[in-house]
C-alpha positions as CSV (number, residue, x, y, z in Angstrom):
1,M,93.0,126.6,78.5
2,D,91.3,129.4,80.3
3,I,88.0,128.2,81.6
4,Q,87.8,130.6,84.5
5,G,85.3,133.3,84.2
6,D,84.5,136.1,86.7
7,S,81.1,134.7,87.6
8,A,82.2,131.0,87.9
9,E,82.3,129.5,91.4
10,P,85.6,127.6,92.3
11,W,83.9,124.2,92.1
12,E,82.4,125.1,88.7
13,T,85.8,126.1,87.4
14,A,87.3,122.9,88.8
15,A,84.5,120.8,87.2
16,A,85.2,122.2,83.8
17,L,88.9,121.5,84.2
18,V,88.1,118.0,85.5
19,R,86.0,117.2,82.5
20,A,88.7,118.5,80.1
21,A,91.5,116.6,82.0
22,Q,89.5,113.4,82.0
23,G,89.2,113.8,78.2
24,G,93.0,113.8,77.9
25,D,93.7,117.6,78.0
26,A,97.2,117.8,79.5
27,L,97.0,121.6,79.9
28,A,93.7,121.2,81.8
29,M,95.3,118.6,84.1
30,D,98.2,121.0,84.8
31,E,95.9,123.9,85.5
32,L,93.7,121.7,87.7
33,L,96.7,120.5,89.8
34,T,97.9,124.1,90.1
35,L,94.5,125.2,91.2
36,V,94.2,122.6,93.9
37,T,97.8,122.6,95.2
38,P,97.3,125.4,97.9
39,Y,94.3,123.5,99.3
40,V,96.2,120.2,99.4
41,T,99.1,121.9,101.1
42,W,96.8,123.5,103.6
43,L,95.4,120.1,104.5
44,C,98.8,118.3,104.6
45,R,100.6,120.9,106.7
46,P,98.9,120.1,110.1
47,I,98.5,116.3,109.4
48,A,102.1,115.6,108.2
49,P,104.0,118.6,109.6
50,H,107.4,116.9,109.4
51,D,107.0,115.8,105.7
52,V,104.7,118.4,104.1
53,P,106.4,118.3,100.7
54,D,106.2,114.5,100.5
55,A,102.5,114.5,101.6
56,V,101.6,117.2,99.1
57,Q,103.5,115.4,96.3
58,D,101.9,112.0,97.1
59,S,98.5,113.6,97.3
60,L,98.8,115.4,94.0
61,L,100.1,112.2,92.4
62,A,97.1,110.3,93.8
63,V,94.8,113.0,92.4
64,F,96.5,112.8,89.0
65,K,96.3,109.0,88.9
66,G,92.8,108.7,90.2
67,L,91.1,111.6,88.4
68,R,89.5,109.3,85.8
69,T,87.6,107.5,88.5
70,L,85.9,110.7,89.7
71,R,82.3,110.4,88.5
72,D,80.9,113.8,89.5
73,P,83.3,116.7,88.5
74,L,81.4,119.0,90.8
75,A,82.5,116.8,93.8
76,F,86.1,117.4,92.9
77,Y,87.0,119.3,96.1
78,G,85.4,116.7,98.4
79,W,87.2,114.0,96.5
80,V,90.5,115.8,96.8
81,R,90.0,116.3,100.5
82,T,89.5,112.5,100.9
83,V,92.5,111.6,98.8
84,T,94.7,114.2,100.5
85,V,93.8,113.3,104.1
86,R,94.5,109.6,103.4
87,E,97.8,110.3,101.8
88,A,98.9,112.8,104.5
89,V,98.0,110.3,107.2
90,R,100.0,107.6,105.3
91,V,103.0,109.8,105.0
92,A,102.9,110.9,108.6
93,R,102.6,107.3,109.8
94,R,105.5,106.3,107.5
95,T,107.8,108.9,109.0
96,A,106.5,108.5,112.6
97,V,108.1,111.6,114.0
98,E,105.7,112.1,116.8
99,E,106.2,113.6,120.3
100,P,103.6,113.0,123.0
101,A,101.6,116.0,124.1
102,D,102.1,117.1,127.7
103,P,99.6,118.1,130.4
104,A,97.7,121.3,131.5
105,D,94.6,123.1,130.0
106,L,93.4,126.0,127.7
107,A,91.9,126.5,124.3
108,R,90.1,124.4,121.7
109,L,91.5,124.2,118.2
110,G,88.1,125.3,116.7
111,E,88.6,128.7,118.2
112,L,92.0,129.1,116.5
113,R,91.4,130.1,112.9
114,P,94.0,130.5,110.2
115,G,95.5,134.0,109.8
116,T,94.9,136.3,106.9
117,D,97.4,134.4,104.8
118,G,95.5,131.1,105.3
119,E,98.2,129.6,107.5
120,L,97.7,128.4,111.0
121,P,99.8,130.3,113.6
122,S,103.2,128.7,114.2
123,D,102.4,127.9,117.8
124,V,99.3,126.0,116.8
125,R,101.2,124.1,114.1
126,D,103.8,123.2,116.8
127,V,101.2,121.9,119.2
128,L,99.5,119.9,116.4
129,A,102.9,118.4,115.4
130,R,103.2,116.9,118.9
131,L,99.9,115.0,118.6
132,P,99.6,111.5,117.1
133,V,98.7,111.3,113.4
134,Q,95.1,110.1,114.1
135,H,94.5,113.0,116.5
136,R,95.8,115.6,114.0
137,A,93.6,114.1,111.2
138,V,90.4,114.2,113.2
139,L,91.1,117.8,114.6
140,V,91.9,119.1,111.1
141,L,88.8,117.6,109.6
142,R,86.4,118.4,112.4
143,E,87.7,121.8,113.7
144,L,89.2,123.3,110.6
145,E,87.3,121.7,107.7
146,G,84.0,121.7,109.8
147,L,83.0,118.2,109.0
148,D,80.7,116.3,111.4
149,E,81.8,113.1,113.1
150,A,80.0,110.9,110.5
151,A,81.7,112.6,107.6
152,V,85.1,112.3,109.3
153,A,84.5,108.6,110.1
154,E,83.6,108.0,106.4
155,L,86.6,109.9,105.2
156,L,89.1,108.1,107.5
157,G,87.4,104.7,107.1
158,V,86.7,104.2,110.8
159,P,83.5,103.9,112.9
160,T,81.8,107.1,114.2
161,G,82.5,106.0,117.8
162,T,86.2,105.8,117.0
163,V,86.1,109.3,115.6
164,K,84.3,110.6,118.7
165,S,86.8,109.0,121.1
166,R,89.8,110.2,119.1
167,L,88.3,113.7,118.9
168,H,87.9,113.8,122.7
169,R,91.4,112.6,123.3
170,A,92.8,114.9,120.6
171,R,91.1,118.0,122.0
172,S,92.2,117.1,125.5
173,S,95.8,116.5,124.3
174,F,95.8,119.8,122.4
175,R,94.5,121.8,125.4
176,K,97.2,120.2,127.6
177,A,100.0,120.8,125.1
178,W,98.7,124.4,124.4
179,S,98.8,125.5,128.0
180,R,102.3,124.3,128.4
């Protein structure tokens, strides 16, 4: 099923595939999962760095199982972000391979953007991997995804004040670990 046209926006293409997949079109479901896999991987990599394949697989499985519950096909990417972050945090907590970040001071994660290939630099990934799961999640959502504190709080299911305090501690830990 080729729904993609040259003039279609990515969310419009995804919405057409969502509608078809919700209607039982297996090829549309396959194409939809293929379309969203790079985004899911990009989100999982900094949150669950020690188990990226498991986090991606669990996220895609949750997308597959829950697609019928999505009411607005144009909201697909936001819904996928929510599902993926929750699954990546769950996988990261399950594996619990975390090292504490160490002291000093330097840059903010928001100033460090992915390279031309869409990947974060390896030194940034290494520093993120040393942070607790909750800190990685808020940093990725706030600094890389550009969500505000209220949206991050809603996505993670915690109060806004919790997000603000985690974000403050996460930024501080990142700076300290970065300068090391």
